[in-house]
N, C-alpha and C positions, 0 to 999 in steps of 0.2 A: 735449635732446630727442634730438641727432644722436646720443648714444651708444645710446641707446634702439633708436634704428632701424637701426643697425648688429646689434644684440644681437638683433632681431626676425629680421633678414634672416638672420643666420650661425644660428639655431635655427631656419629652417625649412631648411636645407639639410642639419641633422643629423637631421631627423625623417624617418621613412620610413613608408608606408603598409602595407608588409608587414614581417611578423613570422612568429617560426617557431613554429608551433603543432602539439601531439602532437593525433594522431587519436584520438578516443575511442573504444575497443572497446565493439560491440554486445554489452551483456550479454543472452545468449540464455537464461540462468537464471531472468529476472524473466517472458521470455514461455512457456517451459514450463509455468512455475507459473500463469500466467494462462489456458493453452490446459488443463493438468490440472483446475482449478477447473471448467471448462466439461463437460470430459467427464464429471467424476466426478458431476454434478448430472444429466447426461442418462442415465447408465448406471453401475449399479455394478457389472457385468462386467468393466469397463475400468481396476479399481482398480489392477492390477499392470503396467498400461501407465503409469498416471497415476505410480507412484511410479518408474518406469524413468526418465520424463520428467524427474522432477525431479533425481534424481542424475547425469543427465550433466553433466558439467562444462565449462565453455567453451572452444572450440576454440583451439587453439594458434595464434599469430600467423604467418606466413608471411613473412619476412624479404623474401625474393625479391619475392613480390608487392606487400609494402609500397613497396620502392626501386624504384622504376620508373626508367628511363633517360629521360636529358636533362630532370630534375626538379633543384631544390635540397631539400637536406636539410644536418638539424643531427644529428649522430648521435654517440653517447657510446660510446668503444672504450677498452675497458682503463682506464675513468677518466677519459679525456681528451676532450673535444668537438672535433669538427671539423664545419666547413660544407664541404659538399661539391657537388659535381655530378654525377649518375650517368653515368657512361659506359656500362658493360654487366656482364652477370654472366658469368665464366669457370668454371664448374662451382660450386663452393662458395665462390669468391670474389667479391667484391665489385672491381671497378676505377672508381677516381671520379677526380675531380681536384680540388684546392681551389677554393674560389670567388673567393679573392683572386689566387691564383698559378696560371693554369692550365697552364701546363708542368708543375707539380708533379702527377705521377702517385701515387695512392695504392691500395693493395692491403690489404684486409681478408679474413679469412675471417668467414664468416656467424657462427661463435659467439664471436668476438670482440665483433661487435656488441650493445649492449645494446638488445632490442628495444622494451621499454616505454618508452625514452627517443629513440623515432625523430620527429623534427619536420619538419614538410612548412614552406616557405618559400608563405604564403598572402597574401591579400589581408584587410586588417582595416578592415571598416568602422567599428566604434568608434573608431578611431584617426583615420582620415581625416575622419568627423564634427567630432571634436573640432579638427582642423587647419582644418575649412572655418568652423568657428562662430569660433575665433580669429582667423582670415583677417580675416574680417566686422567682428568686434569693433574688430580692429587699424585698421581702414579707415575704421570710422566714428569712432572716436577722432582718426583725422587729420583727417577731415575737420570735424569737431566743432574742434579746436583749429587749423586754417587758419581759421575762420570766429569764433571770437574773437577 
């Protein structure tokens, strides 16, 4: 019984409610298609405008706007993953420091960073709910075993 109690306590120290999540890019092409259907129904004269709205590609992601200062990110640079806290931008270079080693300063050019794999550290509600339910179940089992 004591082994299981220690195992449960240790597992709570290893679990975090914060995870690195990639922001989903808003798909503007589906919005343009819906708008084009509405305008095509209302007037046939706008058919050239609706075709141009459908053909518009999604806007490119601006890395400098995504990587805001004083936030935690997980980035992929030349195939290697880094967990960083952004300090500032110096023209086209990102100046950051490692999460686990604040003294280690890292510099990356914006072309080195894979913009599709930028993950921001965020609170994860489902993980927090799982931890809460597990804690309540553990307390319930502990009380049940003490009363038995």
